[in-house]
C-alpha positions as a printed NumPy array, in Angstrom:
array([[-20.785, -52.652, -55.136],
       [-17.64 , -51.156, -53.871],
       [-16.018, -52.667, -50.805],
       [-16.713, -50.425, -47.837],
       [-13.737, -48.289, -46.758],
       [-12.646, -48.399, -43.062],
       [-13.938, -45.519, -41.148],
       [-10.55 , -43.918, -40.174],
       [ -9.362, -44.416, -43.62 ],
       [-12.428, -42.475, -44.983],
       [-11.839, -39.577, -42.455],
       [ -7.966, -39.357, -43.258],
       [ -8.643, -39.27 , -46.853],
       [-11.425, -36.665, -46.251],
       [ -9.035, -34.434, -43.983],
       [ -6.475, -34.502, -46.829],
       [ -9.036, -33.722, -49.543],
       [ -8.597, -30.176, -49.691],
       [ -4.917, -29.517, -48.91 ],
       [ -1.863, -31.203, -47.599],
       [ -1.715, -31.598, -43.781],
       [  0.918, -32.827, -41.49 ],
       [  0.198, -35.675, -38.931],
       [ -1.174, -33.665, -36.05 ],
       [ -3.076, -31.423, -38.4  ],
       [ -4.776, -34.652, -39.889],
       [ -5.702, -35.684, -36.247],
       [ -7.31 , -32.23 , -35.587],
       [ -8.903, -32.044, -39.068],
       [-10.521, -35.654, -38.687],
       [-11.853, -34.479, -35.234],
       [-13.165, -31.289, -36.509],
       [-14.841, -32.911, -39.739],
       [-16.431, -35.707, -37.637],
       [-17.743, -33.381, -34.954],
       [-15.477, -35.273, -32.497],
       [-16.903, -38.596, -33.477],
       [-13.642, -39.952, -34.812],
       [-10.665, -39.823, -32.375],
       [ -7.61 , -41.087, -33.845],
       [ -4.432, -41.987, -31.577],
       [ -1.096, -40.861, -33.283],
       [  0.088, -44.57 , -33.578],
       [ -2.908, -45.448, -35.42 ],
       [ -2.712, -42.459, -37.68 ],
       [  1.015, -43.105, -38.639],
       [  0.369, -46.79 , -39.433],
       [ -2.514, -45.71 , -41.433],
       [ -0.592, -42.985, -43.387],
       [  2.149, -45.483, -43.955],
       [ -0.491, -47.956, -45.307],
       [ -2.148, -45.441, -47.466],
       [  1.075, -44.362, -48.912],
       [  2.17 , -47.961, -49.791],
       [ -1.532, -48.276, -51.462],
       [ -0.826, -45.004, -53.286],
       [ -3.814, -43.079, -51.887],
       [ -1.596, -40.546, -49.98 ],
       [  1.897, -39.379, -50.629],
       [  4.391, -37.114, -48.666],
       [  4.072, -33.535, -49.949],
       [  7.022, -31.873, -48.075],
       [  9.043, -31.99 , -44.627],
       [  9.37 , -28.943, -42.526],
       [ 11.386, -28.249, -39.638],
       [  9.591, -26.577, -36.662],
       [ 11.284, -26.067, -33.249],
       [ 13.978, -28.758, -34.248],
       [ 11.547, -31.321, -35.017],
       [ 10.341, -32.584, -38.683],
       [  6.825, -32.38 , -39.665],
       [  5.963, -34.409, -42.75 ],
       [  3.164, -32.947, -44.853],
       [  0.74 , -35.539, -46.602],
       [ -1.571, -35.054, -49.779],
       [ -4.165, -36.825, -51.43 ],
       [ -3.265, -38.481, -54.547],
       [ -5.44 , -38.703, -57.6  ],
       [ -6.135, -42.5  , -56.818],
       [ -6.822, -41.397, -53.264],
       [ -9.399, -38.692, -54.567],
       [-11.028, -41.577, -56.794],
       [-11.38 , -43.945, -53.895],
       [-12.881, -41.174, -51.579],
       [-15.394, -40.481, -54.505],
       [-16.218, -44.133, -54.713],
       [-16.65 , -44.375, -50.982],
       [-18.7  , -41.171, -50.855],
       [-21.131, -42.58 , -53.628],
       [-21.36 , -45.915, -51.758],
       [-22.418, -43.903, -48.684],
       [-24.988, -41.771, -50.419],
       [-26.48 , -44.936, -52.102],
       [-26.606, -46.689, -48.734],
       [-28.187, -43.469, -47.199],
       [-30.782, -43.162, -49.99 ],
       [-31.748, -46.833, -49.648],
       [-32.216, -46.338, -45.811],
       [-34.321, -43.309, -46.445],
       [-36.629, -44.997, -48.99 ],
       [-37.182, -48.139, -46.441],
       [-37.995, -45.368, -43.529],
       [-40.178, -43.564, -45.704],
       [-42.32 , -46.873, -46.391],
       [-42.171, -47.474, -42.756],
       [-43.534, -44.2  , -41.858],
       [-46.173, -44.483, -44.553],
       [-47.37 , -47.788, -43.185],
       [-47.401, -46.487, -39.538],
       [-49.349, -43.325, -40.587],
       [-52.184, -45.252, -42.335],
       [-52.592, -47.826, -39.565]])
């Protein structure tokens, strides 16, 4: 069984799955995709992006100057997409197992 991915990592990779985003865009997308359940702080995000870059899961896409400030965009690498695929399947498998166990429980409760 694959090792569980940390939840912030999962959401960062998920946010970058469809297109490159700059840091603030990642923060917004993570919040949107998680229905506000995952709230990353900027320091946490940039430390995670540095780590994920070092691991080869994301990479800088481009830099853009906006109002005199540099925005760095990041994109998911092929290795990052593969890692997200593995984690997605791990979560699906866990959910299927839990659903089976709950259906047994509900079946037992209904016949008692």
